[in-house]
C-alpha positions as CSV (number, residue, x, y, z in Angstrom):
1,M,-38.8,-11.3,11.1
2,S,-37.4,-7.8,10.3
3,T,-35.4,-7.1,7.2
4,S,-32.7,-4.6,7.7
5,P,-30.4,-3.4,5.0
6,R,-27.0,-4.9,5.3
7,A,-23.9,-2.9,4.5
8,P,-22.2,-4.2,1.3
9,L,-19.2,-6.4,1.9
10,R,-15.9,-4.7,1.1
11,A,-13.9,-6.6,-1.6
12,S,-10.5,-7.7,-0.5
13,R,-8.9,-5.8,-3.4
14,P,-9.4,-2.1,-4.2
15,A,-11.4,-0.9,-7.1
16,P,-9.3,1.0,-9.7
17,G,-10.5,4.4,-8.5
18,E,-9.5,3.6,-4.9
19,L,-5.8,3.6,-5.6
20,R,-4.1,7.0,-5.7
21,L,-0.6,8.5,-5.8
22,G,1.0,8.6,-2.3
23,M,-1.3,5.9,-0.9
24,V,0.3,3.3,1.3
25,V,-0.6,-0.2,0.2
26,F,0.4,-3.7,1.0
27,D,1.6,-5.9,-1.9
28,R,0.4,-9.5,-1.3
29,Q,2.9,-10.9,-3.8
30,C,6.0,-9.4,-2.2
31,D,4.5,-9.4,1.3
32,L,5.6,-5.8,1.8
33,A,4.0,-2.4,2.4
34,A,5.0,0.4,0.1
35,E,3.8,3.8,-1.3
36,I,2.3,4.2,-4.8
37,V,4.4,6.4,-7.0
38,G,2.8,5.8,-10.4
39,F,0.5,3.8,-12.7
40,A,1.2,2.1,-16.0
41,G,-1.9,0.4,-17.3
42,P,-2.8,-2.5,-15.0
43,M,0.5,-2.2,-13.3
44,V,1.3,0.0,-10.3
45,R,4.7,1.4,-9.4
46,V,5.5,1.3,-5.7
47,V,8.5,2.3,-3.6
48,R,9.8,1.6,-0.1
49,P,11.5,4.3,2.0
50,T,14.9,2.5,1.4
51,G,14.6,3.1,-2.3
52,L,13.5,-0.4,-3.2
53,H,10.9,-0.1,-6.0
54,W,9.0,-2.5,-8.2
55,Q,5.9,-2.8,-10.4
56,T,3.0,-5.0,-9.4
57,H,-0.5,-5.8,-10.6
58,R,-3.1,-3.6,-9.0
59,V,-5.1,-6.7,-8.0
60,S,-2.3,-7.9,-5.7
61,L,-2.6,-4.6,-3.7
62,R,-4.7,-3.7,-0.8
63,P,-4.8,-0.6,1.4
64,A,-2.3,-0.8,4.2
65,T,-3.6,-1.2,7.8
66,P,-2.7,1.5,10.3
67,Y,-0.1,-0.9,11.7
68,E,1.6,-1.3,8.3
69,E,1.5,2.5,7.8
70,R,3.3,3.0,11.1
71,Q,5.8,0.3,10.2
72,L,6.6,2.1,6.9
73,A,6.9,5.4,8.7
74,A,9.3,3.8,11.2
75,L,11.4,2.3,8.4
76,A,11.6,5.7,6.8
77,A,12.8,7.3,10.0
78,L,15.4,4.6,10.6
79,H,16.6,4.9,7.0
80,R,17.0,8.7,7.3
81,T,18.9,8.3,10.5
82,R,21.3,5.7,9.0
83,L,21.9,8.0,6.0
84,K,23.0,10.7,8.4
85,G,25.6,8.3,9.7
86,R,24.3,7.9,13.2
């Protein structure tokens, strides 16, 4: 029987150092993807491209998947287009 080192399992929530400004995250409480715009102690301020913003506990956030990042980018493009009146 061979013993090979296993890769450590990734926790379902990010460590405090993993979150950074501008990062796209998914808030499990609100069930929405958003971008981090600030930190206030254990709370994180996030915003959607439409202007919706809120604070949430950092433990309810996880990094967004590539699919969720694309959804957020598409929402931003749609919002910009609608603001132009098209």
